[in-house]
N, C-alpha and C positions, 0 to 999 in steps of 0.2 A: 510501585504502582504500574510496573511494566505490563501486567495482565490487563489492566484497565485500558491502557493506550492501545494494545493490540485489539481489544474488543471494539474500540472506536473505528479502527481501520477495517476490521472485519465487517462491521455494519455498513460501512461505506461501500465496500465491494459488493456485498449482497444486495444493497439497494440499487446498485448499477448493473444488476443482472448476472453476477458471477456466482459460480459454485465455489465455496471456500473450504479449504482444509486447514484448520488451525491446529498447530502441532503442540502436543502436550510437552510441558517443560517441568523439570524437577529441580528444586534448589538443593544441590549437593555440593558442599564445600570441598570435599576430599578427592574429587575426581575432575578430569577435564571433560568439557562438554562433548557429547556424542555428535557425530556429523549432522544428524537430522535436527539437533537442538539449536543449530545456528540459524535455522530458517524459522520465521514466525508464521507465515501463511503461504500456502500454495493456492493460486486462484485460477479458475478456468471459466471463460466466457463463451458459451456455445453459440451466441448470436454474433460474435465477431467474425469478420471475414478471415479465411485461412491465410490470405496474403497481406492483410492490412498491417500497417505499422504506424505508430505515432510519429508525427513529423518532428516534434521538438524534444528537447531533453527534459525540461520541466513539464510535467504532465498535469493536465486539467481534466475536469469531469467530462468535457466534450471528447477527450481522447479515449475514454473507457471502451467505446465500441470498436476501437482499433487494436485492442489488446486481447489476444486469444488465450495465452497462458503466461503465467508469471510466478516467480518466487518473490516474496515480499519480506523485507526486514524493516522493523520499526525501531527508530532511534528517537526516543522521547526526551530530548535534551531541552525541555521547555524553558528552563531558567538560564540556559547558556547561550551565548552569542556564537553562532556557527561561523567558523573561520577556517581557512586552509590549515592553519597551525593545529586546530583541533583534529583535523583528519590525519595530519602527520603524526600526532602523538597518540591517536587512538587507532592503532593498526588493526585491532580486532574487529573494527567496523566491516572489514572486507573478508572476514573468515568464511562467510556464507558463499563466497565465490569459488571456493576450492572445488576441484573436480569431484572429490569423494562426497562432498555435500550436495552438489548439483545432481549427481547420479542418484542420490537418495530421493530427490524430488520426483524423478521420473516414475518411481514406484507408487506414488500417492494417487495418480490418476491413470487408469488403464483404458485405452481407447480402441474401439473397433473401427474398421473402415466405414466411411459414411458415403451416402449417395447425394451428389449435387448435380441437379439438372440432368439426371439420368446417367451420370458418370460416377464411378466408384473412386473415391478420393481417400488417401491415407492421411490421417491426422499428422501434421508435421511434428517432429521432435524438437526439443529445446524449449527454453523458457526465457522470457524477458527477465532481467534482474532489476528489481525496483527497490529503491530505498525511500522510506518515509521519514522526513525530517521536519523539524519546526519551521525552517526557512533556509533560504540561501542568502548570502550577503547581497545587499541591495545595490551596491556600487562597485565599479571596477577600481583596482585590478583584482580585488578579493573574489568577486563573483566569478569572473572568467577563470581565475586560477582554481577555484573550488570545482567548477564544472569540468575543467580539463583533467584534474586529478581524479575525480570520480569516474570519468570516462576511461582514463588510462588503466584503472583497476578493473574495468569490465562492467561498471554499472550502466544500464541501458536508459534509466530514467529515474527521476525523483518526483515525489508528490509531497507537498507541504501540508502540515496539519490545518492551516487556514483554508486551503482548498477543500479538504475533507470536511471540516466542521461547517463551512458555508453550504456545501452541498447537502449535508445531513439536515441542516436547518431548513433548507428550501424544500426538502422532501417531506418533512414532518407536517402533518395537518392537525389543527387544533380539534377538529371534530372526529378524529379517529383515535381509538384507544390502542396503545402499544403495550399490552400487558406482558407480552413475551420478551420485551426488551426494556430493561431498566434505563438504558441510555436514551432511547427514543422517547420513552415516557417522560423522562426528565426534560428533554428539549421541548416536548409538547407543553408541559406545565409552564416552562419559562415563557413560551409564546403566549399561552393563555393569559398570564399575568403581565404581559407587555414588558418582560425583562429583555427580550430581544426584538429588534425592529427590522422589518424588511423594507427595501432590499439592501440597505446598508449593513444590516446585521450588527448594529451597535449594541454591545452588551451593557445593560444597566445604565442606559443613557436617559 
């Protein structure tokens, strides 16, 4: 169900004003993944400041206006408890940080110089490297160790699925039809039938 999880993340970024390039993946058992198949999404927010950067490592929806460009990888380990040991044993988590992979990302969006307050500005190069995870450990030392390990490998920030789902639920309106999005239409129907409650977002309570 990896494609479904990636679609959830795509909807999240699009609802927060990003242009999203979702990369086509092929299930081929007999070959190694190509460089561009290590990345799930490449996102670009034209409304974000050229110089802005999120302050924290764990990102929330309020941080989206501070992200200009990012490569995003989705790890949907919903039934697994996230721990530092999982990171140590799953070294392929960091394959998308290799130079040949990141260089591929540059080709997905081509930017012309833009004018800001009468001054011509060149779009900065480079991307934030964002990992989408079910969660981080809630208590130390596992939480701190996990964050330090992710930072050491070059991850710039993480977004949890709970942050994404809560934001999607808050955006969905019961009096608006989302025929072009099965996900948003499902969330709308759940809200219509009181299967989710705001603002706590308690499911089936």
